[in-house]
N, C-alpha and C positions, 0 to 999 in steps of 0.2 A: 633200334634205329631212330636215325640224324633227323631230329625233326627242328623246322624252324618256322617262323609267322610264316605263313603263308601256306603251307605243306597241306595237305588234304588227308583228312584221316576218315575210318570208319571207324563210328562208338562199336563198342558191342563186340569186340572180338571175340569173344567165346560168349557161351549159351546162357552163363550164369552172372554175366555183369551186373553193375547194380544199377538201378534209373534212377537214384537220388546218393550225388556224388555226399561223402561225409569229410567233413575235417574236424579234429577235434581240436587240434590247434586253434583255428578260426570258422565257428562255425555257422559263423554268417556269414559268408564272404561267399560262399557257394550253395549254389542252388539247383533244384530239380532237372533236368536234363532233357529236353524232349524226343518224342522219338525215339528212343532206345535201339539203336542197330541203322542209324541215319546217318549221314555225311556231313562232313564238316571240316571247315574250315582253321587252321590253327591261327588266332590273333594274335596272342601273346603266352608266355609261357612263364609260368610260377611255381618257384619251390616254396612246401611247407616249413616253415622254420621250424628248426628245434628237432627236425624228422630223421630219419634211415630209415631204410628199406624201400621197399617197390610203388610206395605210395606216396612217395613224397613230389611226386612230380605231377604238376596239371596243366593243361591244356585249355586256356581261354577260346571259346568259340562263338562268341557274341562281341561286337565292335562296342556297342552301347552297355551290353548287359553283364553280370558279374555271372557269366553261365562258365564251368570248368566242368572236363572230365579227366581222369586220373590216369595216367599215361598205360597203369596195366593192363588196363581193359579198353587198349584202342589196336589198332592196327594201321598202317600206312595205307590208302587208296591212291591209287595212280590216276594222274591228269590224263584226259584224252589224248589220242595222238595230234601233232600238228597236220597241219594240210600244207601239202604237198604242192600246191598253188592256192592263187588269189580267185575265188569265185565272182568275185565284187568286178565293177566297173572303171574303180577308183582306187588308188594304191591304200589309203585308207580308209579302212572300214567295220565295222563289226558282222561277223557270219552267225548267222541264227539256225543253226542244223534241228530240226523238229525230230528227225526220223533217229538222229544219234543221240539225242539232247542233250548238247554243245551248244557253246559258245566259243567266238573264237576273235581275237583283236587283230588285224590285219595291219601292218606296219612299214611301209615302202612294197606292199605286197611280201611281204613277211609273217608267218605265224607266230608272233610276239608273245601271246596268254591264251592260256586256251582252258574251257574249267567245264563242268557239268551245270545242266539247268534244270528246270522241272517248267515244263510250256502245257498248254492246253488241253484237256481229258477231251476223249473225243467227242466232238459236236463244240468244242472250242476253238476251233482251228483259225490261224490268220491266213488272208492271202499268201500265194508265194512269191515275194516280188521284192524289189528296191526300195528302202524306204528311205525319209529323210529325219534324223530325229527335230522337232520341232516346238517340246518345252521340257525343261528338266524344274525338278523339285527336290531338295532333299529331303524333307520328309512331305508325305500324304496323305490323308483320309480316303479311304475307298470304298463305297458302299454298291451294294447288287444293284445295277440299274434297270433288270427285266425282276427282280426276284421280289414279293415283298418281304416285311420281317414277319416272323412263325410259319414263314411255309420255307421245306429243304431246300437247300442252295441258296440261301440268303445269306448277306455276310458285312458287316461293317466293323471295318478294319481302321483302325489311325496310327498314325506315329509308323508307317509303312518309310522305311529310307532307300533313298538315293534312286529317284526314279527320274528315268528315260523314255518320254512319249512317243509313240510314232504316230503319223499323220494320219486322219479319216479315221481313228481308229478308237476303242478303249482301250488300247494296248500299252503296257509300259513293261521297260525293262526295270526290276527294283528287286530290292532285298528283301528277304522273306524271315521272319522270325517265327513262325509255329507251325511250320514242320521242316523236315531236315531230308527228305526223300529226293534227294538232287539224282538227278539219271534218269527220272521217272515221271511221267506227265503228272500232274497235281493240279493246276491253276484252272480258271474261266476263260483265258488266254493267254494272259499276263506271260511274260518271259521270269523267272523267279531263280535268283540267284542267292547264295552266301552272302551275309552283309558284306564280307570282307570281298567277294568279287565285284559287289555291286559298287563297293567305293572305288575299285580302281580301275571301273570300267564309266563311271560318274567321271573322276578325275581324269579321264585322256579322252573322252567326246567332249563335243560341242550340239550346238543347234546346228543342224544343217551335216551333221556327221551320216555317212550311209549306214543302214542297218539290211543287210540282206536277209531274209527268210527263206527259206526251204530245206530240201531234204537232201542228205546223203550227198556232203559235198566232198569229203576225205577219199 
């Protein structure tokens, strides 16, 4: 398959794919791959030097960390279908479809970018309406606001990348480094994206950008 940075891949294309990437030439370069069978976006492609065979091409799947997956255990994972109409009240907006677990970037009323997300688990939904991004942070620490340390559901995560906040909520669109379950609900309400996708949206949104949250816009 032809893979370029931005291509979405499904790791573990076969049941015996390895959980740890190994490179005998550069053993310190490759790290443990989280959530084997998860979905990733390629941010860079590397070739093992002095190598021949199927294990020589590696896909970098994190913008910040050195996490790679060997090409021979991946398969392409198709992007969501584009929206045929703009459901927002303005030509330029972000559409969050919780039913389809997708995020779309509309520009001039046209769906120019779409990807899979992980939204809130049952009980962690947000109101379906239009919001306007009111805060942005390149990195942010998030601590569970209602669950105390030591109790199930508590979290304390630092270095969360590319955060875009929705007003009057604790909800952000942001990058995720602790799972790869995009396409299924995973969060306590936030919209989780790959590092690649979160930065793509972060670079193309501003304070005031409209974010429409709802179901089944396709």
